[in-house]
DOTOR-832584 format. One record per residue (C-alpha): residue number from 1; chain; x, y, z. Coordinates in steps of 0.1 Angstrom, whole numbers. Layout:
N
<bapa><pos>NUM</pos><unit>A</unit><u>X</u><v>Y</v><w>Z</w></bapa>
...
***
This chain:
256
<bapa><pos>1</pos><unit>A</unit><u>58</u><v>-62</v><w>17</w></bapa>
<bapa><pos>2</pos><unit>A</unit><u>62</u><v>-56</v><w>-20</w></bapa>
<bapa><pos>3</pos><unit>A</unit><u>98</u><v>-62</v><w>-32</w></bapa>
<bapa><pos>4</pos><unit>A</unit><u>110</u><v>-51</v><w>-66</w></bapa>
<bapa><pos>5</pos><unit>A</unit><u>142</u><v>-61</v><w>-83</w></bapa>
<bapa><pos>6</pos><unit>A</unit><u>163</u><v>-29</v><w>-89</w></bapa>
<bapa><pos>7</pos><unit>A</unit><u>176</u><v>-32</v><w>-125</w></bapa>
<bapa><pos>8</pos><unit>A</unit><u>207</u><v>-12</v><w>-116</w></bapa>
<bapa><pos>9</pos><unit>A</unit><u>218</u><v>-37</v><w>-90</w></bapa>
<bapa><pos>10</pos><unit>A</unit><u>199</u><v>-69</v><w>-98</w></bapa>
<bapa><pos>11</pos><unit>A</unit><u>189</u><v>-71</v><w>-61</w></bapa>
<bapa><pos>12</pos><unit>A</unit><u>154</u><v>-73</v><w>-47</w></bapa>
<bapa><pos>13</pos><unit>A</unit><u>145</u><v>-42</v><w>-27</w></bapa>
<bapa><pos>14</pos><unit>A</unit><u>116</u><v>-30</v><w>-6</w></bapa>
<bapa><pos>15</pos><unit>A</unit><u>94</u><v>-9</v><w>-28</w></bapa>
<bapa><pos>16</pos><unit>A</unit><u>84</u><v>12</v><w>2</w></bapa>
<bapa><pos>17</pos><unit>A</unit><u>111</u><v>14</v><w>28</w></bapa>
<bapa><pos>18</pos><unit>A</unit><u>91</u><v>39</v><w>49</w></bapa>
<bapa><pos>19</pos><unit>A</unit><u>58</u><v>25</v><w>61</w></bapa>
<bapa><pos>20</pos><unit>A</unit><u>30</u><v>42</v><w>42</w></bapa>
<bapa><pos>21</pos><unit>A</unit><u>54</u><v>69</v><w>31</w></bapa>
<bapa><pos>22</pos><unit>A</unit><u>45</u><v>87</v><w>-2</w></bapa>
<bapa><pos>23</pos><unit>A</unit><u>59</u><v>68</v><w>-32</w></bapa>
<bapa><pos>24</pos><unit>A</unit><u>64</u><v>83</v><w>-66</w></bapa>
<bapa><pos>25</pos><unit>A</unit><u>59</u><v>60</v><w>-96</w></bapa>
<bapa><pos>26</pos><unit>A</unit><u>74</u><v>75</v><w>-127</w></bapa>
<bapa><pos>27</pos><unit>A</unit><u>66</u><v>59</v><w>-161</w></bapa>
<bapa><pos>28</pos><unit>A</unit><u>92</u><v>68</v><w>-187</w></bapa>
<bapa><pos>29</pos><unit>A</unit><u>76</u><v>64</v><w>-221</w></bapa>
<bapa><pos>30</pos><unit>A</unit><u>95</u><v>80</v><w>-250</w></bapa>
<bapa><pos>31</pos><unit>A</unit><u>70</u><v>68</v><w>-277</w></bapa>
<bapa><pos>32</pos><unit>A</unit><u>34</u><v>56</v><w>-278</w></bapa>
<bapa><pos>33</pos><unit>A</unit><u>43</u><v>22</v><w>-293</w></bapa>
<bapa><pos>34</pos><unit>A</unit><u>36</u><v>-12</v><w>-279</w></bapa>
<bapa><pos>35</pos><unit>A</unit><u>67</u><v>-11</v><w>-257</w></bapa>
<bapa><pos>36</pos><unit>A</unit><u>56</u><v>22</v><w>-243</w></bapa>
<bapa><pos>37</pos><unit>A</unit><u>21</u><v>9</v><w>-236</w></bapa>
<bapa><pos>38</pos><unit>A</unit><u>36</u><v>-21</v><w>-218</w></bapa>
<bapa><pos>39</pos><unit>A</unit><u>57</u><v>2</v><w>-197</w></bapa>
<bapa><pos>40</pos><unit>A</unit><u>27</u><v>23</v><w>-187</w></bapa>
<bapa><pos>41</pos><unit>A</unit><u>6</u><v>-8</v><w>-180</w></bapa>
<bapa><pos>42</pos><unit>A</unit><u>33</u><v>-22</v><w>-156</w></bapa>
<bapa><pos>43</pos><unit>A</unit><u>34</u><v>12</v><w>-139</w></bapa>
<bapa><pos>44</pos><unit>A</unit><u>-4</u><v>11</v><w>-135</w></bapa>
<bapa><pos>45</pos><unit>A</unit><u>-3</u><v>-24</v><w>-119</w></bapa>
<bapa><pos>46</pos><unit>A</unit><u>26</u><v>-13</v><w>-97</w></bapa>
<bapa><pos>47</pos><unit>A</unit><u>5</u><v>16</v><w>-84</w></bapa>
<bapa><pos>48</pos><unit>A</unit><u>-24</u><v>-7</v><w>-78</w></bapa>
<bapa><pos>49</pos><unit>A</unit><u>-2</u><v>-31</v><w>-58</w></bapa>
<bapa><pos>50</pos><unit>A</unit><u>11</u><v>-2</v><w>-36</w></bapa>
<bapa><pos>51</pos><unit>A</unit><u>-24</u><v>12</v><w>-30</w></bapa>
<bapa><pos>52</pos><unit>A</unit><u>-37</u><v>-22</v><w>-20</w></bapa>
<bapa><pos>53</pos><unit>A</unit><u>-11</u><v>-22</v><w>8</w></bapa>
<bapa><pos>54</pos><unit>A</unit><u>-22</u><v>13</v><w>19</w></bapa>
<bapa><pos>55</pos><unit>A</unit><u>8</u><v>32</v><w>3</w></bapa>
<bapa><pos>56</pos><unit>A</unit><u>0</u><v>67</v><w>-9</w></bapa>
<bapa><pos>57</pos><unit>A</unit><u>12</u><v>71</v><w>-45</w></bapa>
<bapa><pos>58</pos><unit>A</unit><u>20</u><v>100</v><w>-68</w></bapa>
<bapa><pos>59</pos><unit>A</unit><u>21</u><v>90</v><w>-105</w></bapa>
<bapa><pos>60</pos><unit>A</unit><u>41</u><v>109</v><w>-131</w></bapa>
<bapa><pos>61</pos><unit>A</unit><u>45</u><v>103</v><w>-168</w></bapa>
<bapa><pos>62</pos><unit>A</unit><u>77</u><v>114</v><w>-186</w></bapa>
<bapa><pos>63</pos><unit>A</unit><u>86</u><v>113</v><w>-223</w></bapa>
<bapa><pos>64</pos><unit>A</unit><u>80</u><v>137</v><w>-251</w></bapa>
<bapa><pos>65</pos><unit>A</unit><u>66</u><v>120</v><w>-282</w></bapa>
<bapa><pos>66</pos><unit>A</unit><u>29</u><v>113</v><w>-290</w></bapa>
<bapa><pos>67</pos><unit>A</unit><u>16</u><v>122</v><w>-255</w></bapa>
<bapa><pos>68</pos><unit>A</unit><u>-20</u><v>126</v><w>-267</w></bapa>
<bapa><pos>69</pos><unit>A</unit><u>-20</u><v>93</v><w>-286</w></bapa>
<bapa><pos>70</pos><unit>A</unit><u>-4</u><v>75</v><w>-256</w></bapa>
<bapa><pos>71</pos><unit>A</unit><u>-30</u><v>88</v><w>-232</w></bapa>
<bapa><pos>72</pos><unit>A</unit><u>-59</u><v>77</v><w>-256</w></bapa>
<bapa><pos>73</pos><unit>A</unit><u>-45</u><v>42</v><w>-259</w></bapa>
<bapa><pos>74</pos><unit>A</unit><u>-39</u><v>40</v><w>-222</w></bapa>
<bapa><pos>75</pos><unit>A</unit><u>-74</u><v>50</v><w>-214</w></bapa>
<bapa><pos>76</pos><unit>A</unit><u>-88</u><v>23</v><w>-237</w></bapa>
<bapa><pos>77</pos><unit>A</unit><u>-66</u><v>-2</v><w>-218</w></bapa>
<bapa><pos>78</pos><unit>A</unit><u>-80</u><v>8</v><w>-184</w></bapa>
<bapa><pos>79</pos><unit>A</unit><u>-48</u><v>25</v><w>-173</w></bapa>
<bapa><pos>80</pos><unit>A</unit><u>-55</u><v>53</v><w>-149</w></bapa>
<bapa><pos>81</pos><unit>A</unit><u>-42</u><v>88</v><w>-157</w></bapa>
<bapa><pos>82</pos><unit>A</unit><u>-6</u><v>97</v><w>-148</w></bapa>
<bapa><pos>83</pos><unit>A</unit><u>3</u><v>134</v><w>-142</w></bapa>
<bapa><pos>84</pos><unit>A</unit><u>26</u><v>151</v><w>-167</w></bapa>
<bapa><pos>85</pos><unit>A</unit><u>62</u><v>154</v><w>-155</w></bapa>
<bapa><pos>86</pos><unit>A</unit><u>70</u><v>185</v><w>-134</w></bapa>
<bapa><pos>87</pos><unit>A</unit><u>101</u><v>207</v><w>-136</w></bapa>
<bapa><pos>88</pos><unit>A</unit><u>101</u><v>210</v><w>-98</w></bapa>
<bapa><pos>89</pos><unit>A</unit><u>116</u><v>175</v><w>-93</w></bapa>
<bapa><pos>90</pos><unit>A</unit><u>104</u><v>155</v><w>-63</w></bapa>
<bapa><pos>91</pos><unit>A</unit><u>88</u><v>185</v><w>-45</w></bapa>
<bapa><pos>92</pos><unit>A</unit><u>64</u><v>164</v><w>-24</w></bapa>
<bapa><pos>93</pos><unit>A</unit><u>90</u><v>148</v><w>-2</w></bapa>
<bapa><pos>94</pos><unit>A</unit><u>83</u><v>113</v><w>-12</w></bapa>
<bapa><pos>95</pos><unit>A</unit><u>100</u><v>84</v><w>7</w></bapa>
<bapa><pos>96</pos><unit>A</unit><u>107</u><v>64</v><w>-25</w></bapa>
<bapa><pos>97</pos><unit>A</unit><u>108</u><v>68</v><w>-62</w></bapa>
<bapa><pos>98</pos><unit>A</unit><u>101</u><v>39</v><w>-86</w></bapa>
<bapa><pos>99</pos><unit>A</unit><u>111</u><v>45</v><w>-122</w></bapa>
<bapa><pos>100</pos><unit>A</unit><u>94</u><v>22</v><w>-147</w></bapa>
<bapa><pos>101</pos><unit>A</unit><u>111</u><v>21</v><w>-181</w></bapa>
<bapa><pos>102</pos><unit>A</unit><u>123</u><v>0</v><w>-210</w></bapa>
<bapa><pos>103</pos><unit>A</unit><u>159</u><v>-12</v><w>-208</w></bapa>
<bapa><pos>104</pos><unit>A</unit><u>173</u><v>15</v><w>-231</w></bapa>
<bapa><pos>105</pos><unit>A</unit><u>153</u><v>43</v><w>-216</w></bapa>
<bapa><pos>106</pos><unit>A</unit><u>154</u><v>63</v><w>-184</w></bapa>
<bapa><pos>107</pos><unit>A</unit><u>192</u><v>63</v><w>-180</w></bapa>
<bapa><pos>108</pos><unit>A</unit><u>212</u><v>93</v><w>-172</w></bapa>
<bapa><pos>109</pos><unit>A</unit><u>222</u><v>97</v><w>-209</w></bapa>
<bapa><pos>110</pos><unit>A</unit><u>186</u><v>96</v><w>-219</w></bapa>
<bapa><pos>111</pos><unit>A</unit><u>175</u><v>122</v><w>-193</w></bapa>
<bapa><pos>112</pos><unit>A</unit><u>174</u><v>159</v><w>-200</w></bapa>
<bapa><pos>113</pos><unit>A</unit><u>193</u><v>185</v><w>-180</w></bapa>
<bapa><pos>114</pos><unit>A</unit><u>209</u><v>184</v><w>-146</w></bapa>
<bapa><pos>115</pos><unit>A</unit><u>177</u><v>175</v><w>-129</w></bapa>
<bapa><pos>116</pos><unit>A</unit><u>173</u><v>145</v><w>-152</w></bapa>
<bapa><pos>117</pos><unit>A</unit><u>208</u><v>132</v><w>-144</w></bapa>
<bapa><pos>118</pos><unit>A</unit><u>202</u><v>136</v><w>-107</w></bapa>
<bapa><pos>119</pos><unit>A</unit><u>168</u><v>118</v><w>-108</w></bapa>
<bapa><pos>120</pos><unit>A</unit><u>182</u><v>89</v><w>-129</w></bapa>
<bapa><pos>121</pos><unit>A</unit><u>208</u><v>83</v><w>-102</w></bapa>
<bapa><pos>122</pos><unit>A</unit><u>182</u><v>79</v><w>-74</w></bapa>
<bapa><pos>123</pos><unit>A</unit><u>152</u><v>56</v><w>-68</w></bapa>
<bapa><pos>124</pos><unit>A</unit><u>146</u><v>21</v><w>-79</w></bapa>
<bapa><pos>125</pos><unit>A</unit><u>147</u><v>12</v><w>-116</w></bapa>
<bapa><pos>126</pos><unit>A</unit><u>119</u><v>-12</v><w>-127</w></bapa>
<bapa><pos>127</pos><unit>A</unit><u>127</u><v>-25</v><w>-162</w></bapa>
<bapa><pos>128</pos><unit>A</unit><u>101</u><v>-37</v><w>-187</w></bapa>
<bapa><pos>129</pos><unit>A</unit><u>113</u><v>-57</v><w>-217</w></bapa>
<bapa><pos>130</pos><unit>A</unit><u>103</u><v>-45</v><w>-252</w></bapa>
<bapa><pos>131</pos><unit>A</unit><u>70</u><v>-56</v><w>-267</w></bapa>
<bapa><pos>132</pos><unit>A</unit><u>59</u><v>-58</v><w>-303</w></bapa>
<bapa><pos>133</pos><unit>A</unit><u>27</u><v>-67</v><w>-320</w></bapa>
<bapa><pos>134</pos><unit>A</unit><u>15</u><v>-79</v><w>-354</w></bapa>
<bapa><pos>135</pos><unit>A</unit><u>-3</u><v>-53</v><w>-375</w></bapa>
<bapa><pos>136</pos><unit>A</unit><u>-36</u><v>-43</v><w>-361</w></bapa>
<bapa><pos>137</pos><unit>A</unit><u>-33</u><v>-65</v><w>-329</w></bapa>
<bapa><pos>138</pos><unit>A</unit><u>-26</u><v>-36</v><w>-305</w></bapa>
<bapa><pos>139</pos><unit>A</unit><u>-48</u><v>-10</v><w>-322</w></bapa>
<bapa><pos>140</pos><unit>A</unit><u>-84</u><v>-23</v><w>-318</w></bapa>
<bapa><pos>141</pos><unit>A</unit><u>-101</u><v>-5</v><w>-288</w></bapa>
<bapa><pos>142</pos><unit>A</unit><u>-129</u><v>-31</v><w>-289</w></bapa>
<bapa><pos>143</pos><unit>A</unit><u>-103</u><v>-57</v><w>-278</w></bapa>
<bapa><pos>144</pos><unit>A</unit><u>-85</u><v>-35</v><w>-253</w></bapa>
<bapa><pos>145</pos><unit>A</unit><u>-93</u><v>-57</v><w>-223</w></bapa>
<bapa><pos>146</pos><unit>A</unit><u>-79</u><v>-87</v><w>-241</w></bapa>
<bapa><pos>147</pos><unit>A</unit><u>-48</u><v>-68</v><w>-250</w></bapa>
<bapa><pos>148</pos><unit>A</unit><u>-43</u><v>-58</v><w>-213</w></bapa>
<bapa><pos>149</pos><unit>A</unit><u>-45</u><v>-95</v><w>-203</w></bapa>
<bapa><pos>150</pos><unit>A</unit><u>-22</u><v>-106</v><w>-231</w></bapa>
<bapa><pos>151</pos><unit>A</unit><u>4</u><v>-80</v><w>-220</w></bapa>
<bapa><pos>152</pos><unit>A</unit><u>1</u><v>-90</v><w>-183</w></bapa>
<bapa><pos>153</pos><unit>A</unit><u>4</u><v>-127</v><w>-190</w></bapa>
<bapa><pos>154</pos><unit>A</unit><u>41</u><v>-125</v><w>-199</w></bapa>
<bapa><pos>155</pos><unit>A</unit><u>67</u><v>-118</v><w>-173</w></bapa>
<bapa><pos>156</pos><unit>A</unit><u>76</u><v>-81</v><w>-176</w></bapa>
<bapa><pos>157</pos><unit>A</unit><u>113</u><v>-87</v><w>-180</w></bapa>
<bapa><pos>158</pos><unit>A</unit><u>108</u><v>-111</v><w>-210</w></bapa>
<bapa><pos>159</pos><unit>A</unit><u>105</u><v>-97</v><w>-245</w></bapa>
<bapa><pos>160</pos><unit>A</unit><u>70</u><v>-101</v><w>-259</w></bapa>
<bapa><pos>161</pos><unit>A</unit><u>56</u><v>-105</v><w>-294</w></bapa>
<bapa><pos>162</pos><unit>A</unit><u>18</u><v>-104</v><w>-296</w></bapa>
<bapa><pos>163</pos><unit>A</unit><u>0</u><v>-120</v><w>-325</w></bapa>
<bapa><pos>164</pos><unit>A</unit><u>-36</u><v>-127</v><w>-333</w></bapa>
<bapa><pos>165</pos><unit>A</unit><u>-35</u><v>-161</v><w>-316</w></bapa>
<bapa><pos>166</pos><unit>A</unit><u>-24</u><v>-146</v><w>-283</w></bapa>
<bapa><pos>167</pos><unit>A</unit><u>-51</u><v>-119</v><w>-284</w></bapa>
<bapa><pos>168</pos><unit>A</unit><u>-78</u><v>-144</v><w>-293</w></bapa>
<bapa><pos>169</pos><unit>A</unit><u>-67</u><v>-167</v><w>-264</w></bapa>
<bapa><pos>170</pos><unit>A</unit><u>-68</u><v>-137</v><w>-240</w></bapa>
<bapa><pos>171</pos><unit>A</unit><u>-103</u><v>-129</v><w>-253</w></bapa>
<bapa><pos>172</pos><unit>A</unit><u>-115</u><v>-164</v><w>-247</w></bapa>
<bapa><pos>173</pos><unit>A</unit><u>-101</u><v>-164</v><w>-212</w></bapa>
<bapa><pos>174</pos><unit>A</unit><u>-117</u><v>-131</v><w>-203</w></bapa>
<bapa><pos>175</pos><unit>A</unit><u>-151</u><v>-142</v><w>-217</w></bapa>
<bapa><pos>176</pos><unit>A</unit><u>-149</u><v>-174</v><w>-197</w></bapa>
<bapa><pos>177</pos><unit>A</unit><u>-138</u><v>-157</v><w>-165</w></bapa>
<bapa><pos>178</pos><unit>A</unit><u>-164</u><v>-129</v><w>-167</w></bapa>
<bapa><pos>179</pos><unit>A</unit><u>-192</u><v>-154</v><w>-173</w></bapa>
<bapa><pos>180</pos><unit>A</unit><u>-180</u><v>-175</v><w>-144</w></bapa>
<bapa><pos>181</pos><unit>A</unit><u>-177</u><v>-145</v><w>-120</w></bapa>
<bapa><pos>182</pos><unit>A</unit><u>-213</u><v>-135</v><w>-130</w></bapa>
<bapa><pos>183</pos><unit>A</unit><u>-225</u><v>-169</v><w>-121</w></bapa>
<bapa><pos>184</pos><unit>A</unit><u>-205</u><v>-172</v><w>-89</w></bapa>
<bapa><pos>185</pos><unit>A</unit><u>-220</u><v>-138</v><w>-78</w></bapa>
<bapa><pos>186</pos><unit>A</unit><u>-254</u><v>-154</v><w>-75</w></bapa>
<bapa><pos>187</pos><unit>A</unit><u>-242</u><v>-180</v><w>-50</w></bapa>
<bapa><pos>188</pos><unit>A</unit><u>-239</u><v>-176</v><w>-13</w></bapa>
<bapa><pos>189</pos><unit>A</unit><u>-210</u><v>-154</v><w>-4</w></bapa>
<bapa><pos>190</pos><unit>A</unit><u>-179</u><v>-169</v><w>12</w></bapa>
<bapa><pos>191</pos><unit>A</unit><u>-145</u><v>-156</v><w>23</w></bapa>
<bapa><pos>192</pos><unit>A</unit><u>-114</u><v>-160</v><w>3</w></bapa>
<bapa><pos>193</pos><unit>A</unit><u>-96</u><v>-191</v><w>16</w></bapa>
<bapa><pos>194</pos><unit>A</unit><u>-65</u><v>-180</v><w>36</w></bapa>
<bapa><pos>195</pos><unit>A</unit><u>-41</u><v>-201</v><w>15</w></bapa>
<bapa><pos>196</pos><unit>A</unit><u>-54</u><v>-186</v><w>-17</w></bapa>
<bapa><pos>197</pos><unit>A</unit><u>-52</u><v>-150</v><w>-4</w></bapa>
<bapa><pos>198</pos><unit>A</unit><u>-16</u><v>-157</v><w>7</w></bapa>
<bapa><pos>199</pos><unit>A</unit><u>-7</u><v>-171</v><w>-27</w></bapa>
<bapa><pos>200</pos><unit>A</unit><u>-21</u><v>-141</v><w>-45</w></bapa>
<bapa><pos>201</pos><unit>A</unit><u>-2</u><v>-116</v><w>-22</w></bapa>
<bapa><pos>202</pos><unit>A</unit><u>30</u><v>-137</v><w>-23</w></bapa>
<bapa><pos>203</pos><unit>A</unit><u>28</u><v>-136</v><w>-61</w></bapa>
<bapa><pos>204</pos><unit>A</unit><u>24</u><v>-99</v><w>-67</w></bapa>
<bapa><pos>205</pos><unit>A</unit><u>47</u><v>-89</v><w>-38</w></bapa>
<bapa><pos>206</pos><unit>A</unit><u>75</u><v>-110</v><w>-53</w></bapa>
<bapa><pos>207</pos><unit>A</unit><u>87</u><v>-85</v><w>-80</w></bapa>
<bapa><pos>208</pos><unit>A</unit><u>52</u><v>-79</v><w>-92</w></bapa>
<bapa><pos>209</pos><unit>A</unit><u>48</u><v>-114</v><w>-106</w></bapa>
<bapa><pos>210</pos><unit>A</unit><u>15</u><v>-110</v><w>-124</w></bapa>
<bapa><pos>211</pos><unit>A</unit><u>17</u><v>-142</v><w>-144</w></bapa>
<bapa><pos>212</pos><unit>A</unit><u>18</u><v>-160</v><w>-110</w></bapa>
<bapa><pos>213</pos><unit>A</unit><u>-13</u><v>-142</v><w>-99</w></bapa>
<bapa><pos>214</pos><unit>A</unit><u>-31</u><v>-154</v><w>-131</w></bapa>
<bapa><pos>215</pos><unit>A</unit><u>-19</u><v>-189</v><w>-124</w></bapa>
<bapa><pos>216</pos><unit>A</unit><u>-36</u><v>-188</v><w>-89</w></bapa>
<bapa><pos>217</pos><unit>A</unit><u>-68</u><v>-177</v><w>-106</w></bapa>
<bapa><pos>218</pos><unit>A</unit><u>-66</u><v>-206</v><w>-130</w></bapa>
<bapa><pos>219</pos><unit>A</unit><u>-62</u><v>-230</v><w>-101</w></bapa>
<bapa><pos>220</pos><unit>A</unit><u>-92</u><v>-215</v><w>-83</w></bapa>
<bapa><pos>221</pos><unit>A</unit><u>-113</u><v>-217</v><w>-114</w></bapa>
<bapa><pos>222</pos><unit>A</unit><u>-110</u><v>-255</v><w>-116</w></bapa>
<bapa><pos>223</pos><unit>A</unit><u>-107</u><v>-262</v><w>-79</w></bapa>
<bapa><pos>224</pos><unit>A</unit><u>-130</u><v>-288</v><w>-65</w></bapa>
<bapa><pos>225</pos><unit>A</unit><u>-128</u><v>-274</v><w>-29</w></bapa>
<bapa><pos>226</pos><unit>A</unit><u>-133</u><v>-237</v><w>-32</w></bapa>
<bapa><pos>227</pos><unit>A</unit><u>-170</u><v>-228</v><w>-30</w></bapa>
<bapa><pos>228</pos><unit>A</unit><u>-184</u><v>-206</v><w>-58</w></bapa>
<bapa><pos>229</pos><unit>A</unit><u>-190</u><v>-176</v><w>-34</w></bapa>
<bapa><pos>230</pos><unit>A</unit><u>-153</u><v>-178</v><w>-24</w></bapa>
<bapa><pos>231</pos><unit>A</unit><u>-143</u><v>-180</v><w>-61</w></bapa>
<bapa><pos>232</pos><unit>A</unit><u>-162</u><v>-148</v><w>-67</w></bapa>
<bapa><pos>233</pos><unit>A</unit><u>-145</u><v>-130</v><w>-38</w></bapa>
<bapa><pos>234</pos><unit>A</unit><u>-111</u><v>-143</v><w>-50</w></bapa>
<bapa><pos>235</pos><unit>A</unit><u>-115</u><v>-130</v><w>-85</w></bapa>
<bapa><pos>236</pos><unit>A</unit><u>-129</u><v>-96</v><w>-74</w></bapa>
<bapa><pos>237</pos><unit>A</unit><u>-100</u><v>-92</v><w>-50</w></bapa>
<bapa><pos>238</pos><unit>A</unit><u>-74</u><v>-101</v><w>-76</w></bapa>
<bapa><pos>239</pos><unit>A</unit><u>-90</u><v>-77</v><w>-101</w></bapa>
<bapa><pos>240</pos><unit>A</unit><u>-81</u><v>-48</v><w>-78</w></bapa>
<bapa><pos>241</pos><unit>A</unit><u>-46</u><v>-55</v><w>-91</w></bapa>
<bapa><pos>242</pos><unit>A</unit><u>-53</u><v>-67</v><w>-126</w></bapa>
<bapa><pos>243</pos><unit>A</unit><u>-79</u><v>-42</v><w>-137</w></bapa>
<bapa><pos>244</pos><unit>A</unit><u>-95</u><v>-66</v><w>-161</w></bapa>
<bapa><pos>245</pos><unit>A</unit><u>-132</u><v>-58</v><w>-152</w></bapa>
<bapa><pos>246</pos><unit>A</unit><u>-138</u><v>-94</v><w>-142</w></bapa>
<bapa><pos>247</pos><unit>A</unit><u>-171</u><v>-84</v><w>-124</w></bapa>
<bapa><pos>248</pos><unit>A</unit><u>-184</u><v>-65</v><w>-155</w></bapa>
<bapa><pos>249</pos><unit>A</unit><u>-210</u><v>-90</v><w>-165</w></bapa>
<bapa><pos>250</pos><unit>A</unit><u>-227</u><v>-94</v><w>-131</w></bapa>
<bapa><pos>251</pos><unit>A</unit><u>-264</u><v>-89</v><w>-136</w></bapa>
<bapa><pos>252</pos><unit>A</unit><u>-263</u><v>-89</v><w>-173</w></bapa>
<bapa><pos>253</pos><unit>A</unit><u>-287</u><v>-111</v><w>-192</w></bapa>
<bapa><pos>254</pos><unit>A</unit><u>-269</u><v>-139</v><w>-211</w></bapa>
<bapa><pos>255</pos><unit>A</unit><u>-278</u><v>-143</v><w>-248</w></bapa>
<bapa><pos>256</pos><unit>A</unit><u>-303</u><v>-171</v><w>-255</w></bapa>
***
């Protein structure tokens, strides 16, 4: 069961109190800056985690500035589309509302109108710390997958400053992992070891701890006991959450 720390109370809370009940994930992104992109990315991963557990999800994007720019940058980052906010409020009778936002956003003061104040008072508040980036680091679509990994590698409640070194390190990791997955895919298939599967699920179900998921993958990468076929299945399974296209290079010819 996925548990999320509600920023209003500081207490871990079940993300889906009603089994398989409709859950609304609302990303509050006032501006299409690096912080806004990080908020939307966390919301995207949260949706993936809920879907893996079989929870139906309705996704909504709120905020007013630079909507077209934000959507373009989100698409490059592999973030799946969120619907525009609706004036009708909940409307679909969802069992839970998860509002993903930066610390200064999504409060009753920042909401608009009576409906906004009512919505801000309900649901779980999932806070994402601010993010900043050196000039040009977050704007290169050719390096979007590396940017996604670099943003995910830092705990979401810790402020993040991205520089060229962090992006290059993420690029190197992605290149190595994709090449390894392509090689492992040629080996006899094997199931994910139960302890590894449990470690992955325990990580992302504990307040969406994506850095812990990445740590499990690093251990599997260098493990002397996990067969290559099982490594492949492990990485493919984890990528359902991460969205890093780790299987992208399967079947591609390697440069000579």
